[in-house]
ROZALO-585477 format. One record per residue (C-alpha): residue in one letter; x, y, z. Coordinates in steps of 0.05 Angstrom, whole numbers, plus 5000, padded with zeros to 4 digits. Example, Ala and Ser with C-alpha at 12.3 -4.5 7.8 and 13.67 -1.06 7.14 Angstrom:
ROZALO-585477
A524649105156
S527349795143
***
This chain:
ROZALO-585477
M483053524952
I480754194975
I486454674996
V491054244954
D488154464888
T488855214906
A496055144931
L497754784865
K494555354824
K498755864864
R505255444847
A503055444772
A501656174772
A508456324804
G512155894751
N514655444807
P512054744800
I513154154845
K518653744810
V517253014811
G520852394792
L517351734778
V519951034786
G516350494752
A512850554683
G507849974689
F500150004686
Q499650474745
G506050874727
R503351044658
G496851264691
I500351724742
A504852014684
L498552204644
Q495052514705
I500752964724
I502253184653
A494953294631
S491253464693
T495653764750
P497654484745
G503354684791
M506753994783
R511953774734
L513853064719
C521453134706
A523752444693
I521451724693
A526051134712
N524650424692
R528949794688
R527349754613
I527350434578
D521750314529
P516150324580
A518650984608
V518751274540
R511851024526
A509251344591
F511352044566
T509251944492
E502451684512
A501552364545
G503752744486
V511152864508
E517752684477
P523052534528
V530652484521
R534451904549
C539452024605
D544551514629
T547751884683
Q546152304744
P549452904714
E545452844650
L538852774690
E540653384731
A541953774669
A535253564640
I531353734702
A534654414706
A532854534631
G525654314640
T526953754591
P522853124606
A527852534615
V527951754618
T532951304648
E534250594667
D538150794728
A532950934785
I538451084838
A541351654791
L534251884787
V532551924860
R539252224879
A538852764824
A538553474848
G532653894830
L527053444849
D522153534905
A519252834911
I519352124883
I513451704865
E515350944873
V510750514835
T514749874815
G510849354849
S517349034869
L520248884937
D527648894946
Y528649354884
A523449834913
A526849794982
I533750034950
V529950594909
V525950834968
L531950815015
A536151204967
A530851734955
I530051865030
E537551875040
S537752404984
G532552845020
K526652704975
H519552615000
V516951924977
V510051754955
Q508751034940
M503350564920
N507249974943
A503149645000
E507449024998
L513849435015
D510549885065
G507449265101
T514048945106
V519049495125
G514450125125
P516250305199
I523450325192
L523250705126
R518351215162
R523551285217
K529151425169
A524951925132
D523652275199
A531252295211
R532152655142
G526253135154
V522152845093
V515452555085
Y514651775072
T507651625054
F502751145018
S498251514967
D491251774961
G486951394911
D488450694929
Q484350344982
P489050445041
G489551175030
V482351245020
Q481050895086
M485951315122
N482651955095
L475851685117
F478751525185
R481352245195
F474452525171
V470652095220
A475152195277
G475152925262
M467652975275
G468652695344
C466851965329
K471151395349
P473250935292
V473050205316
L473749865246
C477250065181
G474549605127
N475849465053
I470249165007
K472048594960
G468448224907
L472447574908
H476847224957
D479946514940
P486446364970
Y488345844919
R487746314856
D494246334817
P497046634753
T493746094709
T486946214738
Q487546994731
R490847014664
A484747224622
F482847754670
A489948024672
E490348034595
K483748394589
W486048984632
G493548974609
Q496148774680
K500648174702
P497247534720
A500947434783
M499348134810
V491848014793
A492447324828
S495147694889
F488648094893
A484447464888
D488347034937
G487947534994
T495247744992
K493948464970
I488148575015
S492348325074
F497748825059
E493249395047
Q489649265118
A496249165153
I498749835130
V492050155152
A493149795219
N500050085223
G497750785207
T492150795262
G494650325316
M489049795300
K489649045302
V486748455269
A481448055304
R484747395287
R489647125236
G487147255168
M482047735192
L474447585197
G472747725124
P465347525123
D463047315054
F456147515036
S456647254966
G456446474986
G462546404947
N459246634884
P462447274856
G456047374814
A451047354873
P446847984890
L450948464933
V448648595004
P448149315027
L454149485069
E449849695130
E447248995134
T454348705144
V455849085209
S453148525254
A458548045229
F463848465262
A459948715324
A462648155372
H469348375359
L468849145367
D471649255438
G469849985453
G476050005498
G480749715448
P484850035389
G479749795339
I480649295279
V482249255208
D478148795165
Y474448685101
V467848435071
V466148035009
G459848104968
A457648814996
R455849444962
P457949964946
G464049664920
P469949694907
G470650194964
V472150255036
F468450395100
V469550585172
L465250365230
A465050855289
T461650995353
H459351655389
D458951675464
D454952335464
A447552195462
R446052905435
Q450652795376
A447752075368
H440852405360
Y443852835302
L446952235269
N440251885269
L436852495241
Y442352505184
K440451765166
L446251405197
G441651005243
T441050925319
G448050625329
P451750405367
Y455850325304
Y455550835246
C457450655179
F461451155139
Y463850935068
T466951195002
P464350814945
Y470150824900
H477650864898
L481051214839
C488450974848
H492751384802
F487951984794
E489352204866
V497152054869
P498752814852
T494653024910
S498952574954
V505452894926
A502653604939
R500353435009
A507553185023
V511353744992
L506954345008
F504154145075
A508853585103
D502553175108
A502852415100
V496552065073
L498151435107
T504751265145
P506550815203
L505351125270
A511250745299
G513250025301
P509149505263
E502249315291
V500248835240
G504548435186
V502947965130
I505547255133
A506446695084
I501846125079
A502845505035
K498245524977
K499744784965
D504044244996
L511044524994
V517244084989
A524644214999
G527344554940
D521044954919
L522445664900
I517446224924
D517446594859
E512747184866
L507047474904
G500347174875
G504446584850
Y503545834858
E507045724926
V504446164980
Y498946664997
G498947225049
V494547335110
A494847895161
D496847745232
N498748155297
I505748275305
E505847965371
A504147295340
I509047365285
R514647475329
A512746935379
E512146385328
R517846635283
L513046695226
L515546895155
P513447535128
I511147415058
G514848065034
L521347715052
A518947015022
V519547204951
G526146934925
C527046424980
K527845694975
V523745215018
V528444755058
R523544265087
A516244025077
V510544545094
A503344295090
K498044635049
D494945245088
A500545195141
A504445865163
L511745835141
T517046045191
F524046285183
D526245585195
D522645325131
I526545725084
E533245965058
I533846685047
P538046934991
T544147335015
G545748095008
R538348355002
T536849045026
I529648865050
D532348355097
A537148835128
L531649355134
Y527048835168
A532448615216
E533649355233
Q526249445242
E525848915289
A531649105329
T528749795333
F521449645354
A521348925381
P522248795454
A529248615464
S528347875484
I523747765426
S528348115375
S534447725394
S530447055386
T528247225314
N534847415286
***
């Protein structure tokens, strides 16, 4: 990003790089490590934590760096001070270590990630993460805790939610009013699972369940939920509108994005906060878009001249998202400018609830996102609270205690939650903080 690159070059010239710790050395983690080491002057990747040490070592060695293993916080602090790249299996020791400016969390987990992010915030570190699932479950309370510590808690550039927020800010900065933030998908089938997605996952070196969570709608629901929470927008209905211009055929010719606007028009109330949504089978993809209005006829004339049409809805889009390539920019924005890419405005506006992917029976274990038991859909927080619906971010690891029909929404009464989880405590605190008192007491 312009300005950030200049600021990083100044840090490099001064010999004072931003010092970063990375938690998670999977597919995205390795890409982030490579990007910082090979292509980001003014930033130093000091240490990587992973629950298994070998992937952390690999993330460094693939970038041409040989790290040392550290097992304790003092060892990590000594390595950071000496400028020696380090790896560890102790993420908490890493995020608490002195000498680091920011932590990048990219574990793809839920409760573990909650523990790590909370410890980082409490240790006074800025946090940049690519974990829409965590953010869409307990992001508002994490933002509140970060504010109290005077640090930035933010989602990253590059991934679709961050790209949407950048576009939202760009459009609003021109005097237009964003009325829809949208995501472009090539496929949506809520019944996809790790078996159906295994071949694709193996081709790209990813986990089948994670890939299935992209296909079954869980991932995009989280992505749009955190955009809603960062903009104050809502969803038009449970599950969003999600018009499918592919006719259910992922190989069908793609429709120009501008031709999809009419599918949303009836739900774009000019006086409301706007909505988040997605479209299937449009181009350019896999990008993002913002629909906006402008109430000045003189400026509308210019927008028409600049080939955006006659309105009332003007379509702005970014035709790509580059994930790990832009994460260092997010770190620099947080550390150098106290600027969050995407963070909750206050309490949640939209959450992601668990829907039965099949007929569930007592004793079923909800094993993972993108698994065989549930898929996630976005809904407005008012409905979630009123019906005591189960956030899918809390559902993982829970046991079903009574039958739930396929495609029915699960409630807190349908499951047994494991004891002692940090993410449950954070969610309860979030509700106690942001929910109306009468509703909060009835959902605990």
